[in-house]
N, C-alpha and C positions, 0 to 999 in steps of 0.2 A: 836454780830453783831453791826453797827452804828445803832444808833436809830436816826432817823428824830425828827428836833425840828418844831415848831410852822413855824419857819423861813424858814425852808427848804420845808414843806408841801405846804406852800403860794407859794413858788417860782415856785414848779414843777406844781403844779395846776396852775398858772396864766400862767405858760408858755404852757401848755395845750390849756387853752384859747384862748392864743395869737395865735397859732397854728390853732384853728379852724376858728377864724376871718380871718387869710391869707386865709387858704383852700377855707373858703365859697366865698370869694372874686375873690379868682381864679377859682372857677366853673361857678361863674356868669360874666366870662369874664372881671373882673375890674382887676385882677393882671393877666399879661402876663406870659406865660412859663418860660420866661429866666428871669421874676423879681422872680416868687416863687420858682426858682428852687434854689437859695442858702438860702432861708428862710425853704424849706422841707429837705434839706440837713443838715441844722444845727441841725434839730431834729431827723436824722437819716433814713430819705426817701429817697431811690433810686427809680429810674425805670432800673429794669433790663431787661433780653432779653426778657422775655414773660409778666412781671406785676411788680407792685412796690415790692420793700423788703423793711423791716423796719430791722433796726439793735439796738437791745434795750440794754441798758447799765446794766451788771453786774459787777460793780466796787471790783477789785480783787477777783471777782468768789465768792462772799459771796451771798448765797439765803436762804431766810427763805420758809418756806413751803408753808404760806399763799401767797406768791409769785410765786412759782412756779404753785399753783392751778390757779391762774390769767392768769400766761402765756398758762397755759392749755386752760381755759376758751377762751383766744383770736384765739388760734387755732382751736379750735373746732368750734366757733361760727365765726370767720371772714376769717381766712385763707382756706378758702374753693372755690374751682370753680366750679359753679352752671351749667354754658353752655360754648358753643363752645368747641373749640379741645381738650381743657385740661380738661374738664369736670370730676369732681371726684379728681383733683390733691390738695394736700394741706392736712389742717388738723394736721398739725405739725409744729414744731419749728427745727432750725438747730443751735446745740452748737458749736460755731467756736474755733479757736486755740487763740483768743483774749480774752476768758472767757466772750463772748458776747451770746445773743440768735438772730438769725434772722428768718423772715417770708417770706416767698416767695410769695404769693399770696394774699395778702390783698389789696381789692379796695381801690383806692386813696381816694375815695367820702367817704368810711368808717373812714379814717385813722384817723380823730379827735375823733371818739370814741374810738379808740384803745389806744390815749394819755390818755385820760380822766381814762379809765381802768388802763393804768399803774401808772398813776399819784395818783390813790386811794390806791395802795399798795407802794408808795415810788420810784417808778421806770418812768425811761423815755428813751427818745434815743438822750438827748442832747450831742453833740460831739462826736458821734458813728461815725461821717462821717464830712468830709470838711478839708479843710489845718489850722488844729488846734491841742491842745494836746488832745489826744483820752483818752480813758478809760485806768486807771491805772491797772497794772497787777502785779501779785505776784505770789508766790509759793501757790500751792493747799493746801497744809501743813501748812500755815503759821497761828502761834499760837499754835500749837498742835505739832511740829517736835521735836524729840529728840536732834537735833543738832541746835538747833535755838540759837542764838546770842540775841536777840531781837525779840520780836515780829513786824512785818513790817507794819500789817493792819493799825495801827493808823496813822503812816506817810503816807501810801497811801491814806487814807481818808482826811487828811489835803492836801495833793498835790491835791487830786480830787476837793476839795472845793477852794483851790487857784486857780487853773487853769478854772474851769468852767466859761466860758463867759468872760475871762480874756479879757479886751478892745484893750490891745498891741499886743496879739496873738492870735485873732478871723482871720487873714488873712495872716498865715506862708506861705513861698513860698510851701510848702508840707505839707502833714500832719505828726504828730511828737506822738513817741510812748515813754512811760517809764516803766521800770518796775523795781521791788523793790524786792531784796532778802534779809532774816533776819537771813539765816543760813551759816552753813559751807560749805554745798553743794550747789551749784547753782541750783534749779529747778525752776527758772524763765526766764532761756536762759536771762540771763542781757546782755551779750556781743553780743545779734543781735537786740539789741534796739537802738533808738536814743539818749536816756539816760539810762545806767543802773546804779542802785545804788546798793550797797552791805554795808548793815550794819557793823561796828567794833566796838570794844571797845579798848582805848590805855591803856596803862600800867595802868593810874590810874581808871580805869573803866567805863571811860566816852563814852557815846556815839556819834557815827559819821559816816560819810558815804564816802567810797570808791567809785569815780564817774567816770564813762566810758561814752564817747561820740563818735557818728557815727558809731554804727553799724548798719546792715540793710541787707535785701535779696535783691531780684529784680533783674534787669540787673546785678550790681555789686554787689555781696555778699562782706561784708566788717564784720570784727570784730570789735569791739568797742576798742578806744584808752583810756588808764588811762590819765585823766585829772588832777586830785585830789587826793592822798592817804589818807586824813582825813578831812573831811570839819563836823565842829560840826554840831550837830542834830539842834539846834537853827538858824543855819545860812544857811539851807539848801534849804530854798524857795530863798534865796538871790542868791545864787551860780545858781541855777536852772535859774533864770530870768537873771541872767549874761549871762549864754549860749545862752539860747533863744534869747535873743536879739542880741547878735553878730549874729547868725544864720537869724533872721529876717532881719538884716541890710545887711550882707553880703551874705545871700544864692541866688543861681542863681534862677531866676524869667523869664530869656528867653528862659528856655529848662526844660521841664515835666521831662527828664530824669537823669537832671542833679540837680535839685531842691532841692535833701535830705540833710539834714546834713553831710551824710558821705561823700559826695563828696567834699562838702566844709573843713571837717578836713582833708580828704586824701590830697585834693591839698594846704591845709595851712599847714597843721603840727602844727611846734611849736609857728607858729606866730598867729594860731588859737587860740592855747591854753594861749598865752600871753595877747591876747585881751580879753579873758574869765577875765583871773585873775584882769588886768587891769579894764574891768568893774564892777567886784565883788567888789575891793577897793573901786571904786568910789561910788556904792550904798552904802556899809557901812559908808563910811564917809560922805555922805549926811543924815543930822538929819532926813529930811523930808522922805527918802527912807527908809535905812537902819534899822532907829529904829522901824519903821512900818512892815518892812517887816521879823522881827526877830520873829522865833514862840515863843510866851509867854508858859513860865512852865503850867499857869494854862489852856490855850488852848489845849494844849497835855494831861495834866491830864483830862479834860473834854472828849476830844475824847477818852481817853485810856480808862476812865471808861465804854464804850460803850463795850469793848472787854476782859472783864473777862470773866471767864468760868461760865457758865451758872449754876444756884444756886443749881440744884441736882447733879452736877456733883462733886464728891470725889476722890479723890485717895484712893485704895482700895490696898489688897493684890492681887499681880499681878500671876494670875492661868496662868497654861500651858494651851493655847487655842486648842492643840493637842490633850490634855487629854478629853476633853471633848464629842469628838464623834470620833468614828472609820470608819464614812463613809467614804470610800477613794474619794468620791466626795467633801465632807466637806472638807476635808486634803488637796485636789489639789488646791481647791479656797483658804482655809487658807494661803498657801504658795502665792499665786499669787496675791490676790485681797486686802487681808489684812496687814497693815503697821503697824509699832511702832507708839507709841505716848508717849508724854513726862510724862503724869501722869502713875504710875500703876495701872492696872486692866481697862487700856481702849486700844483701837485701832481704827485707821480711816481705812476705808472700802469703796474701790471704788465697783462703781456700773457699772457695763459695759454697755454701749449703743452700743457694735460691735456686731449685729448680722448679720446672713448670711441673705440675701434680703433687710437690711436695710442700706442707707449709713451709713459712718461714720459722727457722731453727731446729725444725724437727730433722732427726739423724737416725739412720736406722743401724741395728747392730755390725750391719757387712761395711756400711759406711763409716761407722767408728772404728773399724779394725782396719780399713782402709787409709784413713786419716794419720793411724796410728804406726802404718807401714811408711808413709810419706814421710811422717816425723822421724821416724829412726833411718829413713834414705838419706833425707837431707836437710834435717835439722836439729841434729845432735841429741834426739829423741824429746824434743819440747814440743809443745803446742801452746796456742794462746787462745781463750774464748772472747769476742770482742760484744760489747753493747749491739752490733749489729746484727748477731744471732748469726756470726760466720766463726770460724777457724783461721789461724794465723800462724805461719811457720815463720820463726824470729830468727833461725842463724843460716839461712840459705846462702852457698857461695854464689856469687854471679857468673862464674865458669857451669854452674850445675843449672842455671835457669832452663837452658833448652830439654834438658831432659825430665826435669821437674816437669814442666809443662807439658810434655808427653804422657808422662806418670798420671799425672792431676788430670788431664783431659780422659785419659783413659777410664780413671776411677769417676768422673763426673764432677771435679772439682773446678773445672777451669772455665766456668762461664765468665767472660769479660766484662762485669757489672758491678763490680763494688763502686758504690754512691749513687749508682744509677737507679732509676726509677724501680726497677723490679729487684732491686736491693732492698726491699722494704721491709719493716720492721713491723711484728704483728703478736698481739698476744693469743692465747688458746681459744678466748673468748666464750660464745655460747655452745660448742660443742663438749665442751668439759667443766670450766668454770661455774660452780655455782651462784657466784655475784654476779656473771654476764647478763647484760640486757638483750645482748645481740651478738650475733657469729662475725668474728674476725675472718675466719680462715676462708669462706668461701669467696670475701670480697678480694681477699689477697691473691686467691688462685684465680679470680675473672681477671684482675690486673695483670698477673704473669701470663695468662693466654692471651690476651688482646695484645701485649708487647713485646713479641718474642724478636722482632725483627732489630738484630743490635744495629743496625746501622741507624734506625728510628730512635733509639735509646741513646745513642750516642750524640743525634743531633739534639735530644731534649736535654742532654747534659746533666750534670750533676743535682738530684731530686731527692730529697728525703720525703719519704711517704711512710707514715706511721699510723697504725690500726690498733685501736683500743675496743675492747667488747663492752666496756663500763667506765663510769667514772673515777676508779680507781686507777685507771691510765697506765696499766702495765706494758701497753704498747707504747708509752711515751708520746702518745698524739699531740700532747701541747708543744711538744717542741719539734715538731715535724714542719718541714716547708708547707707540705699537704697533711692533716691531719684530719682523722677520720674517728669520730666517737659513736659508740652502739648504745641507742636509747631506747626505751621500751614506751610505745603507746599503745594502750588499750590491748596489750597481748601481743603486739606485732613487733616487728624488728624495722626501726628507723635508724638513719645515722646522721649525725652533725658534721658538717665539713669545715676544717677551719685553714686559715692559710698565713702564712709569715712566721711560722714558729722557727726558734732557732736554739740549739744545744750550747752555743756558744763557742763553736769552732771558727777558725778563720775564714773559711768558706761560707758559714752562715749568718757570721754576724755576731754581736753582743747578744747573751741569750734572751730570750723574748718568749711568751706563750702566743700562739696563733689566735687569730680574730675568727670567731664564727661568720660563715657567710649565708645568712638568711636561715628559713625555717629546715628543718629536717627534711632527708632525702628518704623515701621507700627504698627498701631492700633492692626493688628491681630498677632503681633509677641511679644508684649512690655510683657506679662505676661509669655510666654514662656523663655523669656531673663531674667527674674527676677529668674524663678525656674533654669535655668542652673547656674547662679549666685549661687544659694542657693545648688546646688547640688556640685560646684565646693567646696564651703565651707566645705560641709559633708566630702568630700574627703580629705580637705589638712588640715585641722583643728588638732592641735594638743590637746592633752587632757585637758578637763577645758576649752579651749581657746573659748572666746567667739567669735562672727562673726565680729566684728569690729576688734577686737585684731587681726584676721588673715588676715582681708585685711591690717592692717598695718604692719602687719610680711611680707606678701608676696608682697605688692603692686599690682597695678591695674590688671597688664599683663594676669594671669591666668583667673581672671575674665572677661576681657575683650576679649580674645580669647573664653571663654564659648559661652558668650552671641551674639559673631559675628557669631559663628557657627550656632547660631539659623535665623540668616538672611541669610546665605547661603544655608540651608536648606530648608528656605522659598523658597527661588529664584528657586532652583531645581525641587521644587514640582510644 
């Protein structure tokens, strides 16, 4: 993990002190709400439907056990409603699809205390909101994946430092998201981002980046366009600066819905790419700009030194973990929640946060403490946050897998459903978010209740179910094999159903947005419609065929007919 320097620590602590001063002046009436709003947003503080919401940055998803315990402390002591109609709510955090953590019930007058607690463990909320470059995301198995070309984390960290409070890019037309993949399989969904970076090596073995620009979800789902096949790693900051500068100057500022870079790329096409390359060449030719922006080899070496394997980790003879226990529950967990590792004798293990009665991504203080204890006992004190809203232990010895299984099962982390239907993604939706048109969490809960039989889930196989409460797509519904979008109809909650989306992983196929099947479904119809779609799959699939493959082979019509029959049956009833 990246180790903060004294400069880094001074920076985040000074930022926390600055925020305390801003908050105190606001509470005294010396700083208006309008003036305070951009200041709190720059530190991750929103005002949601019922209370302030804090988004904490977890760069490229890496967490230490002390950091997770601090997050648990904040949940336990600050994220609690003691009075009013929501008394008893809170006491938890919500892991997001962007590898961040959100709190939903922290009183604003205590927010400065929370910023100081975060700074004490090298954390913050800087640039987790606002029209700036947001948290840099990556593959949850970065640094440990067997198919890795190059560890992307050092580059992610350099990008994070470069973009933090970048004066030129503090007020972009809209928020800006970057994802980096260092493996042959894209597990970071880079084509769905404003900038997606794929690490490559040329014929000489030199490292560079294939660069994609203009991906995104929202009202207009678009897959990113390749703008460069290979940018040497030393020049990648210059190239990104050229992209963001062109966007900053030419992006729409008169229309919120047309302000993302994807709209500019779609409208301008080759003209946009030419402008980026021209700006790239201009910066490189400018002695004052280009030379300063190139990443020095010494700086990459300094940052890379933070991402070496833990001292106690040494490759060993690779045992077959299935021979270590005959417990059927262990073997099922092993098949679903345990992933290969680049080191012999080690595995990566998903700690499932998907439990009946708990919203996807929601994690109580007690659960966070329990996960930190497992990280200390089995993973060198390190965890990862996945875009699927789970946690992952990256350094588990194969010999320890049976013991970890028992400990994880006792703590509630061993649900063997990774990548299955109930390992669903969902945003907080209308229960919390002021932007939402409909609630996401009740639907997620109903699906979890209906499909508790693990044999049935295994029979259905790999299915990405993604649920968003509004068109902002925080639940990534566009990339779900089954996607659900909450829409408003005359003040009532309705839901669009999409099929065939993909995040770009090998199992899902090339990144593509799902297609809507028919009119929207009412709140009391949508779960039945999903069930009808799944029943059609079970009837029509060929031997060994996964859900997404059946959808691609048959097209949408059989599923649309089955789902619409639910609406007809409801109308008759």
